[in-house]
N, C-alpha and C positions, 0 to 999 in steps of 0.2 A: 704305114710309116716308111718313109724312104731312107734306106741305109746305104750310104756310099762306102764302098770298100776299095781301098787303094793299096795295092801290093804288087811289086814287080815280079814276084815269084808265082807263076801260074798255078802250081800245086796248092800253095797257101790260099790263093784267091778262090780257087774252085772249092776248097774245103769250107772256107768261111761263107761263101755264097750258098753252099748247101745247108749249112747250119742256120743261116738267116732265113732261108726259105721254109724251114720247119717252124719258125715262130709265127704266131697268129698275127694276121694283118700287117705283115712286113714285106717290103719289096727290096731285094738286094740290087744295087747298081754298081757293078764292078769296073775297076780301072787298073790296067797294067801300067799305064803311063801316068806318073804322078802329076805332070804338067797338065795333061788333059783332065785328070780327076779334079785338080784344083780349079781349073776354069769352069768345070761343070758345077762344082760346089759353090763357087762365087756367083754364078749366074742363076742358080736355083737356091732352094732352101732345104737341104737335107735335114732329117730329124736326128740322125746320128752319123758320125764319120768314124770309120775304123781305118787307121793308117799305119803302115809299117814304118819303122825308123830307117833302115838301110835301103835306100833306093837311089838310082842314078838320076842326075839332073838336079833335083832338090830332095833333101832327106825329109824325114817326118817332122822334125822340129821346125824347119823352115816352112814346110807345108802349113803347119799349124799357125806359125807366126803370120804368114801372109793371109790366111783365112780369117784370123782373129783381128786383122787390121781394120775391118769394117765393124762399126758398132752394132749393126743389125745381126751380126753373127755371135754375139756374146753368149746367148743362151742355147747354142747348139752344142750338145755334148760330144766329146771327141775321145775315142779309145785309141791309144797308141800301142802297137805290137812291138815289144822289145824282149831281149834276153834278160834273165834275172841279174846278170853281173853288170849290166849297163846302167849303173846307179847315176853317174854324172849325166848321162843322156836323159834319164828320167827327171832329174832336177831341172835340166834345161827345158825339157818338154813341159813340165809344170809351170815354169816361168813364162813360157810362150802361150799357155792356155789349154794344155791337155787336162781332161777331166779324170781319166783313170787309165789303167794299163792292162794289157794282156801279155802273158808270158809265152815265149817261144819254147818248144813247139806248142801250137794252139791246142788246148785241151777242151773238148766239148763240154765237160762238166764244169769248167771254169768259164767258158765262153758264154753259154746261155744265161747263167745268173747275172753276169756283168752287163751283158747287152740288155737283159730285162730291166735291170736297175737303171741303166742310162735312159731307156725309153720311158720308164715311169717318171724320171726327172724331166724329160722332154715334154711329156703330157702335162705335167704340173706347170711348166713354163708356158705352154700354149694356153692352158686354162686361165692362168694369171693374166696373160696378154689379152685374152678375149674379155675377161672381166674388166680390165683396165680400159679397153676400148668402149665397153658398155657404159662404164662410169663417166668416161670423157664425153660420150654422147649425151648422157643425162646432165652433165655440167653445162654443156653447150646449150641445151634446151632451157635449163634454169637461167643461165646468163642471158639468153635471148629474151626470156620473159621479163627479167629485171630491166634490161635495156629498153624493152617496149614500154614498160610502165614509166621508166625514167623519161623517155621521150614524150609520153603523154603528159606527164607532169610539167615538163618544159613547155610544151605547146599550150597548155592551159594557162600557165603563168604569163606567157607572151600574149595570149589572147586577152587576158584580164587587163594587161597594160594597154593593149590596142583599143579596147572599148573606151578608154578615157583619153585617147590621144587622136588627134586629127590625122596622124599618119596611117597609111593603109596596111593591111596584111600583106599585100604584095611587096611593099617596101621591106617588111621584115624578112620575107623570103629572099628578096634580091640581095639585101645586105649580108644575110647569112651565107648565101652562096658565093658572093664576092669575097667574103672572109675566108671561106674554104679554098677558093681559087688562089688567093694571095698565099695562104699557108702552103699549098701544093707547089706554087712557083718558088717559094722559099725553101723547098725540099724538106719540109717538116715531115715527121713520121705520120703514117696513115692514121694512127690512133689520135694524134693531135688534130689532124684535119677533120676527122669525124666529130670529135668533141667540140671544135669551134663551130662547126656547122649547126650542131644542136644547141650550143650555149649562146651564140651571138643573138638570137631573137630575144633573149631576156635582157639585153643591154639597157633598156629603158624601163624596166619593171619598177624602178624607184619613182616613176611618175605617178604611181598609184597614191603616193603621199603628197602630191602637189595639188593645191586647191584648184577647183574647176575654173574660177575666174581668171587664173593665170594660165593654166594649161590650154584653155579654149580661146584665149584672147586672140582676135584676128590681127591686131596691130602690133607695133613694137612694144616690148615690155619696158616698164620703168626700171630705174636702177634698183629700187627695192624689190620689185617683182622678179627681176632677173636674179637677185641674190637668193630669193626663195627657190627659183627654178634650179639654181646651181646646187641645191641640196639633194637633187634626185639621185646622183651617183652614190651618196652616202646612204640614202634610204634603201636603194636597190641592194647595196652591199649588206645592209643589216637584214634584209629579207632573205637573202640567199646564203649568207655565210654559215660556216660550221656544219655544212651538209656532208654526209658520208658519200654522196654521189660525186664522182669525179667531174661529171658534166656540170652539175650545179655549182660545184666548187670553182670551175673555170668561169661559169657565168657570173659568180660573185666578183671575181677579179675583173672581168670585162665591165660589169656594171660600175665598178668603182673607178676604173682607169680610162674609159673610152673617150673622156673629154679632156684628158691630159694632153699637153702639146710637147713636141720633141724638144723645143727650146726652153721648157719650164714655165711657159706663160699660161698653161691650162689650169683646170680645176678638177677636183677639190683640193689637191695637196701641192700643186705646182711641181710635180715630179718632172724630170727631164731625161732625155736620151734613153739609154738602156736600163735606167732605173724604172722605167715604165715597163711592165710585163709585155712580152711579145704579143700575147693575145689582145691586150688593150691597144697596142700600136696598130695591129692589123685591123681591128674593128673600127678604129678612128678613121682610117682611110675608106673602108668599105661603107661606113655609115654616112660620112660626109659626101662621098661621091654620089651615092644614090639619092640623098636628100637634095643635092643640087640639081640633079637631072629629073626630079619628080616634081609635078605641079602640086601646089598646096593652096588652100583658100587665101593665103596671104601673099603668094608669089607664083609666077609662072615657072615652068621647068626651064632650066638652062640647057643649052645645046651640049652635046657630047664634047665638042671641041672646046667650049668655054670651061666645062668642068675639068677636062684634061689639063687645060692651061692653069686652072686654079690649083690643081694637085701639084703640077710641076713648080709653080711659084712657091708653094708651101713646103717643098722638100727641105728638110733640115730645120725648118722653123715650126710650122704646125705639125708636119708629118715626118715619120721615119722614112728617109729616102729609099731604103730597101723595100719597104712595103708599097710605096708609090710605084717604084720600078716594077715590082712583082705584078701589080694589077695591070699596069699598062703594057707589060710584056706579053700578055695573052688577050689581046683586044677582041679576037674572035670569040673567046670564051665569055668575055664581058657582054658582047652583043647577044650571044645565045641566052645568057641568063636574063637579059632585059626582055627578050622576045618571049621567053618561057613564062616569066612572072610579070605579066603586064597588069597595070591598074585597070579596074573595071571600066572606067570612063574611056580609057584608051582602047580597051578590047572592044 
């Protein structure tokens, strides 16, 4: 145990250093200069500090106040050496963070029990800190396991929808990464960006409830067929809602709102502007952009320039202008995502 002793009187310093040396497993670290002693204590982590009150430069109360100013020093015990009559000084020292006091002149019969008690307190603090770190590690492992299972559930739900949809798995990957790119460019929190990357692939899970003859139809849908197709956001929301998982909760919102339009002309509820949740507005841009630039049995892929023009034309009507600008502001990132997740035919 490292014990810092700070006292400008050499005789007192020598005495306390000798008394500490007699204690088992203790190393005295003496300082005559309180400023030097404070610098060492702040740069290192002593297990106990013994500090005199009357010192030049900074007194013991100021020494304690400056040392305690850092939160990581809260559990380091401090013994202040004072005279019995200095009661106000003791009160001030207690307010500054002193743990206990030693009377002048220092008596070995008082010194050793007090130091022993302070070191026992320090060992208890260190043991608690170690256990807290162990528990934190266990919580991290458990949380990682939960996230892994959650991600697997998300992936399987997305794959289930993919099997009934002519869109490819690469489309799902691209639009999810475009969504995360937009969220980052909008300076959303890292947690939000991670959640939208995992949640976006489930945007069309409601297509599980759409009949095959509509979902797989190669040509244009009739008015009646399109009305049935427009039910898939509500079906997706019903599948995903009320989950305790934050990711699936976000996925439910995305499933419900990714076909809403900024001017209120979308479906299923005709929500407009910022009444549409941000995650829905983001995925609307990412999904349409990738759908336009991907080939389908019923259409060829648009050029990047044509898709960019379409997004710009739709700012403020179909799309949230901020989300469009966010995607287009990192064009290199867009191209990297396209190259990383290419359709099998293109590859």
